[in-house]
C-alpha positions in Angstrom: 0.3 0.1 0.0 0.9 3.8 -0.6 3.1 4.9 2.6 0.5 7.7 3.8 1.4 10.4 6.1 -1.1 13.1 7.8 -0.1 16.7 7.4 -2.0 18.4 9.4 -5.9 18.7 10.4 -8.0 17.4 8.2 -4.9 14.7 7.2 -3.4 15.9 4.0 -2.3 12.9 2.2 1.2 12.9 0.7 1.6 9.3 -1.7 5.2 8.5 -2.1 4.7 6.0 -5.2 8.4 5.6 -6.3 8.9 3.6 -3.1 5.4 1.5 -3.1 6.7 -1.3 -5.2 2.9 -3.2 -5.7 1.9 -0.8 -8.0 2.9 0.6 -11.8 2.1 4.1 -13.6 -1.2 3.8 -15.1 -0.3 6.9 -17.6 0.6 6.7 -20.9 4.4 8.7 -20.8 4.4 11.5 -24.0 6.6 10.0 -27.1 10.2 11.0 -27.1 10.8 14.1 -29.6 7.2 15.4 -28.5 6.2 19.3 -28.5 4.0 20.0 -25.7 2.6 23.2 -24.4 2.7 24.5 -21.0 0.4 27.3 -19.1 1.2 29.0 -16.5 -1.1 30.7 -14.1 2.2 33.3 -13.2 5.8 33.7 -14.1 8.0 30.6 -13.3 11.5 30.9 -12.9 14.7 29.9 -14.4 14.8 26.4 -13.7 11.2 25.6 -14.5 10.6 27.6 -17.9 14.2 26.3 -18.6 12.4 22.4 -18.3 9.4 23.2 -19.8 10.5 25.0 -22.6 12.8 22.3 -23.8 9.9 20.2 -24.6 7.6 23.2 -25.8 6.0 26.3 -25.3 5.3 28.1 -22.1 3.1 30.7 -22.0 2.3 33.0 -18.6 -1.7 33.6 -18.6 -2.3 37.3 -18.9 -4.4 36.8 -15.7 -5.2 34.2 -13.6 -9.2 34.7 -13.6 -11.4 31.4 -14.5 -12.4 33.0 -18.0 -8.8 33.7 -19.1 -7.8 30.7 -18.4 -10.9 28.5 -20.1 -9.7 30.9 -23.0 -6.1 30.4 -23.3 -5.7 26.7 -21.5 -6.1 25.2 -25.2 -3.8 22.6 -26.1 -1.8 22.6 -23.5 -0.5 19.7 -22.0 1.0 20.8 -18.9 -0.3 23.9 -16.4 1.2 25.3 -13.8 -0.8 26.8 -10.8 0.4 29.8 -9.0 -1.3 32.0 -6.4 -5.6 31.7 -5.9 -5.8 30.7 -9.7 -9.5 29.0 -10.2 -9.1 25.7 -11.7 -12.3 25.5 -12.4 -14.0 21.9 -14.2 -15.0 24.5 -16.6 -11.4 25.2 -17.1 -10.4 21.6 -17.3 -12.9 20.9 -19.8 -11.4 23.5 -22.0 -8.5 21.6 -22.2 -8.3 18.4 -23.5 -5.1 17.7 -24.3 -4.4 18.0 -20.2 -2.0 15.9 -18.7 -0.8 16.7 -15.4 -1.2 19.7 -13.1 1.6 20.8 -10.8 1.1 23.5 -7.7 3.7 25.7 -6.6 2.7 24.8 -2.5 0.7 22.4 -0.2 -2.3 24.1 -0.3 -4.9 23.1 -3.4 -8.3 24.5 -1.8 -8.8 26.5 -5.5 -8.2 23.7 -7.6 -11.7 21.5 -8.4 -9.0 18.0 -7.6 -12.1 15.9 -7.9 -12.5 17.6 -11.4 -8.8 17.2 -11.9 -9.6 13.4 -10.7 -12.7 12.4 -13.2 -10.7 13.6 -15.8 -7.5 11.3 -15.1 -5.3 15.0 -14.7 -3.0 14.1 -11.6 -2.4 16.9 -9.5 1.4 17.4 -8.0 2.0 19.4 -5.3 5.1 20.4 -3.0 4.1 19.3 0.7 7.1 19.9 3.2 9.2 21.7 1.0 8.6 25.4 1.9 7.6 24.5 5.7 10.9 26.0 6.5 10.5 29.3 5.7 6.8 29.4 6.7 7.5 28.4 10.4 10.7 31.1 10.3 7.7 33.7 8.8 5.7 32.3 12.2 8.6 33.3 14.2 9.6 36.6 12.9 5.7 37.7 13.1 5.9 36.3 17.0 8.8 38.5 17.6 7.9 41.7 15.3 4.4 41.5 17.1 5.8 41.0 20.8 8.8 43.5 20.6 6.8 45.8 18.8 9.3 46.2 15.7 6.8 48.3 13.0 5.2 50.6 15.9 8.6 51.4 16.7 9.4 51.9 13.6 6.8 54.1 12.7 7.3 56.0 15.8 10.7 57.4 15.2 10.2 58.1 11.6 7.2 60.7 13.1 10.0 61.9 15.5 8.5 60.6 18.3 11.3 59.8 20.1 9.6 59.8 23.5 7.6 56.9 22.7 10.3 54.5 24.8 8.2 56.0 27.8 5.0 55.5 26.0 4.9 51.8 25.7 6.5 49.0 26.1 7.7 45.8 24.1 7.5 41.7 25.2 9.4 39.0 25.4 8.8 35.7 24.6 10.2 33.5 27.1 7.7 31.9 29.3 4.9 32.6 27.5 3.0 29.9 25.4 2.6 29.3 21.8 -0.4 27.3 20.4 0.0 26.1 17.2 -3.5 24.7 15.0 -2.6 22.3 12.6 0.8 20.5 13.5 2.0 18.9 10.2 5.8 20.1 8.5 5.3 23.9 9.1 3.9 23.4 12.8 6.6 21.0 13.8 9.5 23.2 12.6 8.1 26.4 14.2 7.8 24.9 17.3 11.6 23.2 16.9 12.2 27.1 16.5 10.9 28.3 19.8 13.1 26.1 21.9 15.8 28.9 22.1 13.5 31.4 23.6 12.1 28.8 26.6 8.0 29.8 24.8 6.0 26.4 25.8 4.4 24.8 23.0 0.7 23.2 22.7 -1.0 21.9 19.8 -4.1 21.2 18.5 -4.4 18.9 15.9 -6.8 16.0 15.2 -4.2 13.8 13.2 -0.8 14.4 14.8 1.7 11.8 15.9 0.8 12.1 19.5 3.8 9.6 20.6 5.9 12.3 18.8 4.9 15.2 20.3 5.4 14.0 23.9 9.0 13.2 22.3 9.1 16.8 21.1 7.7 17.9 24.5 4.5 19.4 22.6 1.2 19.2 24.6 -1.6 18.2 22.3 -4.7 20.0 23.7 -8.0 20.4 22.0 -9.0 23.9 20.0 -11.0 25.5 23.5 -8.4 24.5 25.9 -5.0 26.3 23.0 -7.2 29.3 22.5 -7.4 29.7 26.6 -4.0 29.0 27.3 -2.2 31.0 24.7 -0.4 34.1 24.5 0.6 33.7 20.8 -1.7 31.5 18.3 -0.2 30.4 14.9 -2.5 29.4 12.5 -1.2 26.4 10.1 -3.9 24.0 9.0 -5.7 23.4 5.9 -8.3 25.3 4.5 -11.2 22.6 4.1 -15.1 23.0 5.0 -13.9 21.7 8.7 -11.9 24.5 9.1 -13.2 27.3 6.8 -14.3 30.0 9.2 -12.0 28.3 12.2 -11.8 31.0 14.2 -14.5 33.4 14.4 -15.7 36.1 17.0 -16.7 33.4 19.8 -13.6 31.8 19.5 -12.0 35.0 19.6 -13.2 35.8 23.0 -12.0 32.6 24.0 -8.9 33.7 23.6 -6.6 35.0 26.8 -7.0 38.5 27.0 -3.9 40.2 25.1 -3.0 37.1 23.2 -1.4 37.3 19.6 -3.0 35.9 16.5 -1.0 35.1 13.3 -2.4 33.7 10.0 0.1 31.7 7.8 -2.7 29.4 6.9 -5.4 30.6 4.3 -7.5 33.6 4.5 -10.8 31.4 5.0 -9.6 29.8 8.0 -10.5 33.4 9.7 -14.2 34.4 9.8 -14.0 37.4 8.4 -11.7 40.9 9.1 -14.3 42.0 11.1 -13.8 39.6 13.6 -10.0 40.3 14.0 -10.8 44.1 13.9 -13.5 43.5 16.9 -10.7 41.9 18.3 -8.5 44.8 18.3 -10.5 47.2 18.9 -11.7 45.6 22.3 -8.4 45.4 23.6 -8.7 41.3 23.3 -5.9 41.3 21.0 -2.7 42.5 21.4 -2.0 41.8 17.8 -2.8 40.5 14.6 -0.6 39.3 12.0 -1.5 38.6 7.9 0.3 36.7 5.3 -3.1 35.4 3.8 -6.6 36.8 3.4 -9.8 35.4 1.3 -11.1 37.3 -0.7 -7.5 38.2 -1.8 -6.4 40.8 -2.7 -8.5 42.1 0.5 -10.2 45.6 1.1 -8.1 47.7 2.2 -10.0 50.6 3.0 -11.1 48.4 5.6 -10.5 49.8 9.1 -8.4 46.8 10.1 -5.8 47.9 8.0 -5.4 51.2 9.9 -4.9 49.6 13.0 -0.8 49.5 14.5 -0.8 46.6 15.5 -2.0 44.5 12.6 1.4 43.5 10.6 0.2 42.3 6.8 1.8 40.7 3.6 0.7 39.9 0.2 0.7 36.4 1.0 4.4 36.7 0.3 6.2 35.1 3.8 6.7 31.7 1.9 8.1 32.6 -1.2 11.8 33.0 0.0 14.0 32.3 -2.2 15.7 29.2 -1.5 12.5 27.9 -0.7 10.5 28.7 -4.3 14.0 26.8 -6.0 13.1 24.3 -3.6 9.6 24.3 -4.6 10.1 24.9 -8.4 12.3 21.9 -8.4 10.4 19.4 -6.8 7.2 20.1 -9.2 8.9 20.4 -12.4 10.6 17.5 -11.5 7.2 15.8 -10.9 5.5 17.0 -13.3 8.2 16.0 -16.0 8.6 12.6 -14.4 4.8 12.0 -14.6 4.7 13.1 -18.6 7.9 10.5 -19.3 5.5 7.7 -17.9 7.5 7.0 -14.2 6.2 7.9 -10.6 6.5 11.5 -9.2 7.3 12.1 -5.6 4.1 13.9 -4.5 0.7 13.8 -6.0 -2.6 15.1 -4.0 -4.4 12.1 -6.3 -3.1 9.3 -6.4 -5.9 7.7 -8.2 -5.0 9.0 -11.2 -1.8 7.5 -11.3 -1.5 3.9 -9.9 -3.1 0.5 -11.2 -2.5 -3.3 -10.0 1.1 -4.3 -10.7 1.2 -7.6 -13.2 3.7 -10.6 -12.6 
């Protein structure tokens, strides 16, 4: 059987078919010398661009709307999905020659995986490849919020030297970090907190309890995590179960003066309104957001005028090192599929496997 590993809440399944001796690839490889067309929803890095260009034409979509993709996908054999491009059944219906899709990351909630599976199109993704960059972003946000880095910067640049007497930064040592979604990212973040002498608790119904105990991580339910944590960092996938997971009632459960960080998906938080209310009331001491729903967000929302709200345009995971590794992993797996070979990571393995023959 495939080697399956839970990767956070609601069990993202990772399949490692190269190590599965009982199965073989079902797909037929592209004949040697064939020229194929690749559509990307956003620009590729040099490695991916070079690799796909050797196979044929590479087109970057004029925009990532559903209508634009339907118009441009045409006879594409491969598609690279970046950002929040909506890969719907309509898009897939417009691509009768599509043989493989690649996602630059681990989240694929904007892709209709069921429609892709029904059409026999494998979806390559890159679980764990960019985990360290996201975990580092979690530490960055915690420190920036706790130490009031951006607030001090703004005060000094306004000439308010005396602000040093008017507010104080905080500390991480002795504080409790609650991690929601204890997959690769959550685990990496927990390891990074050790020099800061923080207590780490986590909520994830699919977490490995034995491993958590070994790493001195206490697994708790969500209610307890919210009540005990000084910092809550979200790293769960967005699913029907986790959409709106953090709402007004849950924020009210949090320890007063806690910080909330979202590096998961925008829809995991019910709305910008509940965050604004939490900050305005003092229930939340600060918020850091890298993801939004919809994206981009409406920056006229009053939340974006608050000094203790730090934001970034879904960019914290796209470091140079992370994207180099992500593009290479995705590209290599897509090329493997096109060559009739098994990839490392695929979100819908049923499109690849069939019983092995003697």
